[in-house]
C-alpha positions in Angstrom: 212.5 206.4 13.0 211.2 209.7 14.4 209.0 209.6 17.5 207.6 212.2 19.9 209.0 211.7 23.4 207.8 213.0 26.7 210.1 215.0 29.0 210.9 211.6 30.7 212.2 210.3 27.4 209.4 207.8 26.8 208.0 207.3 23.3 204.4 208.5 22.9 202.7 205.8 20.8 200.7 206.5 17.8 197.1 205.5 18.6 195.4 203.9 15.6 191.9 202.9 14.6 191.6 200.2 11.9 188.5 200.4 9.7 187.6 197.6 7.3 184.4 195.6 6.7 186.5 192.4 6.3 187.6 190.8 9.5 190.5 189.1 7.8 191.8 192.4 6.5 191.6 194.0 10.0 193.4 191.0 11.5 196.1 191.2 8.9 196.8 194.8 9.6 196.8 194.2 13.3 199.5 191.5 12.9 201.7 193.9 10.9 201.3 196.7 13.4 202.0 194.5 16.3 205.6 194.4 15.2 205.9 198.2 15.3 206.8 199.5 18.8 205.4 203.0 18.6 201.9 202.1 17.2 199.0 200.7 19.2 195.5 199.9 17.9 192.8 201.4 20.1 189.8 200.1 18.2 188.7 198.0 15.2 185.7 199.2 13.2 183.6 197.3 10.7 182.1 200.3 8.9 182.2 204.0 8.4 179.6 204.8 11.1 181.6 202.9 13.7 184.7 204.8 12.5 183.1 208.2 12.9 182.0 207.3 16.5 185.5 206.0 17.3 187.3 209.1 16.1 184.9 211.3 18.1 185.3 209.3 21.2 189.0 208.4 21.1 190.7 211.2 19.1 193.2 208.7 17.6 196.4 209.8 15.8 195.9 207.6 12.8 192.9 206.0 11.0 193.6 203.1 8.6 190.5 203.5 6.4 189.3 201.0 3.8 188.0 202.7 0.7 185.6 200.1 -0.5 183.0 199.5 2.2 179.2 199.0 2.0 177.1 202.0 3.1 179.6 204.8 3.9 182.7 204.2 1.8 186.1 205.5 2.9 185.7 209.0 1.3 182.2 209.5 2.8 183.6 208.4 6.2 186.4 210.9 6.0 184.0 213.7 5.3 182.1 212.8 8.4 185.1 213.0 10.7 185.0 216.1 12.9 186.4 217.4 16.1 189.2 219.6 17.4 191.8 217.0 16.4 191.6 215.5 12.9 193.5 212.2 12.7 196.0 211.4 10.0 194.2 209.2 7.5 195.9 206.4 5.6 193.6 205.0 3.0 193.7 201.2 2.3 192.5 200.1 -1.1 192.7 197.2 -3.5 192.6 199.6 -6.5 195.4 201.9 -7.4 193.1 204.4 -9.2 191.9 205.5 -5.7 195.4 206.8 -4.9 195.0 210.3 -6.4 191.5 210.6 -4.9 192.9 209.7 -1.5 195.5 212.5 -1.7 192.8 214.9 -2.9 190.7 213.9 0.2 193.7 215.0 2.4 194.8 211.6 3.4 198.5 211.5 4.4 199.1 208.3 2.4 197.5 205.2 1.0 198.3 201.5 1.0 197.4 199.0 -1.7 196.1 195.6 -0.7 197.7 193.2 0.0 199.7 195.5 2.2 203.4 195.6 1.7 205.5 196.0 5.0 207.9 198.4 3.4 205.0 200.7 2.2 203.4 200.5 5.6 206.7 201.7 7.1 206.9 204.6 4.7 203.3 205.6 5.5 204.0 205.5 9.2 207.2 207.5 8.8 205.1 210.2 7.1 202.7 210.3 10.0 205.7 210.5 12.5 207.2 213.4 10.5 203.9 215.2 10.3 203.4 214.8 14.0 206.9 216.1 14.7 206.3 219.0 12.4 203.0 219.8 14.2 204.9 220.0 17.5 207.6 222.1 15.8 204.9 224.5 14.5 203.5 224.8 18.0 207.0 225.7 19.2 207.5 228.2 16.4 204.1 229.8 17.2 205.2 230.3 20.8 208.5 231.8 19.7 206.7 234.2 17.3 204.3 235.2 20.1 207.4 235.9 22.3 209.0 238.0 19.6 205.7 240.0 19.2 205.5 240.6 22.9 209.1 241.8 23.1 209.0 244.1 20.1 205.4 245.2 20.3 205.1 244.6 16.5 203.5 242.0 14.4 206.1 240.2 12.3 206.0 237.4 9.7 207.3 234.2 11.1 209.8 233.7 8.2 211.1 237.2 8.7 211.5 236.7 12.4 213.3 233.5 12.2 215.3 233.6 9.1 214.9 236.8 7.1 213.5 237.3 3.6 216.9 236.4 2.0 216.1 232.7 2.6 213.2 232.9 0.1 215.9 232.7 -2.6 216.0 228.9 -2.1 213.5 226.2 -1.5 214.4 223.8 1.3 212.8 220.4 1.1 213.2 217.9 3.9 212.5 214.2 3.1 213.3 212.0 6.1 217.0 212.4 6.9 217.7 214.1 3.6 217.5 217.9 3.0 217.5 219.3 -0.5 218.1 223.0 -1.1 216.9 224.2 -4.5 217.5 227.7 -6.0 214.1 228.9 -7.2 215.3 229.4 -10.8 215.9 225.6 -11.0 212.3 224.8 -10.2 210.4 223.9 -13.4 206.9 223.3 -12.1 205.0 222.3 -9.0 201.9 220.1 -8.7 199.7 219.4 -5.7 198.5 216.0 -4.4 196.3 216.8 -1.4 198.5 218.2 1.4 201.6 217.3 -0.5 203.4 219.1 -3.3 205.6 217.5 -6.0 208.4 219.9 -6.9 209.9 219.1 -10.3 213.5 220.5 -10.7 216.7 219.4 -12.5 215.0 216.3 -13.9 214.1 215.1 -10.4 210.8 215.2 -8.3 210.8 216.1 -4.7 207.8 215.6 -2.4 207.1 218.0 0.5 204.2 218.5 2.8 202.7 221.9 1.9 199.5 223.4 0.4 199.3 225.3 -2.9 198.1 228.4 -1.0 201.1 228.3 1.3 203.5 227.7 -1.5 202.0 230.7 -3.5 202.5 232.9 -0.5 206.1 231.7 -0.1 207.0 232.2 -3.8 206.2 235.9 -3.9 207.5 236.2 -7.4 205.9 236.9 -10.8 208.2 234.3 -12.2 205.9 231.6 -10.8 202.4 231.5 -12.2 199.4 229.4 -11.1 198.0 227.9 -14.3 195.6 225.3 -12.8 194.1 224.7 -9.3 196.8 222.0 -8.9 199.7 223.4 -10.9 202.3 226.3 -10.6 204.9 226.8 -13.3 208.1 228.7 -13.6 207.3 231.1 -16.5 211.1 231.3 -17.3 210.9 227.6 -18.2 208.1 227.9 -20.8 209.4 227.0 -24.2 206.2 227.2 -26.3 202.5 228.0 -26.0 199.6 226.2 -27.9 196.0 227.3 -27.7 193.1 224.9 -27.7 189.6 225.4 -29.2 187.9 225.1 -25.8 189.7 228.1 -24.4 192.5 226.2 -22.7 196.2 226.5 -23.4 199.0 224.0 -23.3 202.5 224.9 -22.3 205.6 223.0 -23.2 208.4 223.5 -20.6 212.1 223.1 -21.2 212.7 219.4 -21.1 209.4 218.6 -23.0 206.9 218.5 -20.2 203.4 219.7 -21.3 201.2 221.5 -18.8 197.6 222.6 -19.3 196.4 226.1 -18.5 192.8 225.8 -17.4 190.2 228.4 -18.5 189.9 229.6 -14.9 193.6 230.7 -15.0 193.7 232.2 -18.5 194.7 235.6 -17.1 198.1 234.0 -16.2 198.9 233.9 -19.9 199.8 237.6 -20.0 202.4 237.1 -17.3 203.8 234.0 -19.2 203.9 235.9 -22.5 205.7 238.9 -20.8 208.4 236.6 -19.4 209.0 234.9 -22.7 209.2 238.3 -24.4 211.8 239.5 -22.0 213.9 236.4 -22.6 214.0 237.1 -26.3 215.2 240.7 -26.0 
């Protein structure tokens, strides 16, 4: 378990707001959370309007947000959240089809009703890791500022801390496990909200990162954006099939099919060039 601690070594609890129009559901989640030492519920809310007011007043770390609610549903409620500190949102739903929509709405995770204790633990671990990462980013920002003051030059953070040579590998940290992937082994990358699924060597690795940040990190013509939620390794394209509506379908080594949307048709030139180079 990863928890933020004060200088005195005390665990700083995750302050949570529970939002559900059903009293029994709120009580059930409260009972489960009562067994977790570093989570405390600071308010129960019966609807989206109460949740918006609670977030504004309390600035909680987490909001457990029911998707199906009368009036403002979970997604509408999330859109209404505002303020200097956006809470981590864990959607709670009885329908699994809401899972993808939850990630697209920038929720850190989702839980299916009835809530499974193991899935709850996984979701909370993601919040802890995200909070730890946020603190680490603040530390890195201060370090970068110090470097800039010492050198009098603006430098990229990755250059200052590690050097451009580290871009030859992708480092993915998942809990206590760290996976290091050479870029050439990455087949394709797809987004799910603030997370990316990196497909490589027949396995899928999940990391917290946006597509925009990943594109900036790639810095290589080998990797091509073919859809708003998909980046592919052009070296891994085995065949190309056009569609009557102007879209293309790529078959990657291993058989995976990926759609090239009409908005990203310009990427086909890069893909074709890469394939031509491989055949010569």
